[in-house]
N, C-alpha and C positions, 0 to 999 in steps of 0.2 A: 659597597651594597648597603643600603639602609635598612634599618630594622622594618620601616614601615611599607618597604616593598617586599619583605620576605614571604608573604603570602603568594605573591603574583610572580616572583623571580623563579626562572627556570631550573634553578639549582646550581650549584658550584661548577664552574667551568674547570676543565682539566687543568688549567694553569695554577688554579687555586687550592688545588689538592696537596696535601702534606706529601713529599717525597717518601717513597717506601724505605730508603735508605736512612731517613732521619731517625736517630737513636737518643739524641739529647735536644732538650728544650731550654733555654735560659729566657728571663723576662725583665724589660726595663719598662719605665713609666715616665711619660712626659706631663709635666705639670706646669701650671702657671695660672696668673689672674684671668679673668674674663676678656675674651677677645684677643689673647697674644698669639694666636697662630698655630694652636696644638693640633687641631683637626687638619690643618693645611701640613704640618710636619709630618705627621703620620701618613697622609695620603701621598705626599712626595716621596717618601723613602720606601712605601711597603712594595714588594714584588707581587702582591696579590691587591685585587680590588680591595680597599679599605672597608671595614665593617664599621659604620658611624651611627650613632643614635642622635642626629640633630632634628631639632623641631624649630618650626617657626616662631619668632619671637613673637609674643601677643601684648596686648595691653595690659593683661594680668601682671606682667612683670615690671612694668612701670613704677618707679618708686623703690623698686627692689634690687634690679639689675642695674648698675651704673655704666650707663653707654657713653659718658662724657670722653669724647675723643674718637669713638667709634660709632657715631650717629646713623653710619650706613649699614651696619651690621644687621641682619635680617633673620639669622638662624643662630641656633645654641645647641651645644652638646648637652644632653640631659643624662647621660648614664656613662658611655665611655667610647672612645674610639679604638680600634684594633687593626693592627698591620702585622707583617711577617717578612723576615729576612733570612735567607739561607746563607749562613757564614760558610759552611762547605757541605757535603753530601750526608754528613752525619748530624751537625750543629744547625740548630735554628734560632733565631732570636726573636721573640714574640715583644712587640712594642704596643703598649696600651697608653691611651691619651686619657687625662682625667677632664671632668667638668671644671670650669672657671668659677662658676658661681658658688658663694660659700653655702647656699643652702643645699647643694647636692654634695658637699664634701663629706657627707656621711658614708658616702660609696668608697672612700678612699681604702677602708680597711680591707675589703676584698680585693682592690686593684693593687694594693702594696704587697698582699701576702705572696712570699717567695720571690719578690723582686731583687735583684741585684743591686739596683740603685735606679737613679732619677736624672732627668734633665729638667732644668728649671728654665722655662722659655720667658723672656721679658721683652717688653716693649719700652724703649728708652723714652717715649712720650710720657709714660705712664708708670714710672717705676713702683710708684706707691701701691699698685694692684698686686705687686709680688712680695710685699713684706711678710704678710701673714702666712703664705705658701712657704717660703724660705723658713719661717720660723716653725711651721708644724714639722717639716723634714728635719730641722736640727733637734726638735724634742723627740722625734722618733728614732734619731740617730740613723738616718739614710744616708749613705754617700751620694753626692750629686755634684755635677756641673751647671753653670749657669751659661746659657746662651741668648746673646742679644739679637734677636730678631730685627730684620732691617724692613722699615715701613717707609713709603712715600714720607719726606719731609720730616723722618725721624732725625733728632739729635745724635750726634756721634761724640762719645766720650772717650778720653783715655781709659786703659784699664783700670788703673788706680783710682781714678775717681769713681767709677762705677762700682769697683770694690768697696771704697768708702761709702757710696750712698746707700748700698745694699747691706753694709755693715758685715762683709763676709770675711772669713779668716784667710790668710795667705795660702793655705793649701788648697783652696776651692778653686777649679779653673774657670777662667771666665773666656769664651769663645764668641766670635762673630758667627751670625747664621742668617742665611736667607731660606726660610721654611719652604718656599715655593720651588726650591730646586733640589733634585736628588742628591746631588754631588755634597751640596752645603749640609743637607740634613744627614747625610752618611757621615760626614766628617764630625758632625756634633756627637753622634753615636759613639764613633771611634774616639772621640775625647774623652767619653766616658769611659769607655772599655779601658783606656790608658789609665785614667785615674784610679778606677779599682785595682788593676793590676799592681799599681804603685804604692797603694795604701799598705802600711804595715800591718802584718798578721798580729793577732792578739797577744801571741807568746813573744813577738818583738818589741812590744811596746814597754 
């Protein structure tokens, strides 16, 4: 569901309602540069209709938003994307997608509050749009994994070459991803969960 349609929408469908048995919720955030597929990933993995804040791109963004390599992109997230996954009857995972343009990054503070970790979605055709995103996560001390999204004609690099290009430490997992498919997007989130589970506790450092 889109915010633009919220006034005319008939209301939440039964399948979208939070199960009465749910007692615990956890949160992860999907980040990445402009046009790397964050909205697609949230939509493919969510068990409910994803909540999006996509707006049509206009001439006002010309010269501000770098559309090199994604010239056919016609809409963009201006606040967040939101989806939900029921892990079991009691545990629910909330998935938030951030805007890709730097001018909307001031929203990160609220979106990251209480988050367990993040997925950095990258487009191997445009790795440079991910450098600042990764740097911000490292500055915040947010644990994350990197997912290389599959695009038509996108180059494929060995993991260690990709790690070197993104200047990632050895402990940060890198996984392949097709954000269009639920199974692949689910596997990315599982990789993040495993990474969080395997991280040493503060007392163990």
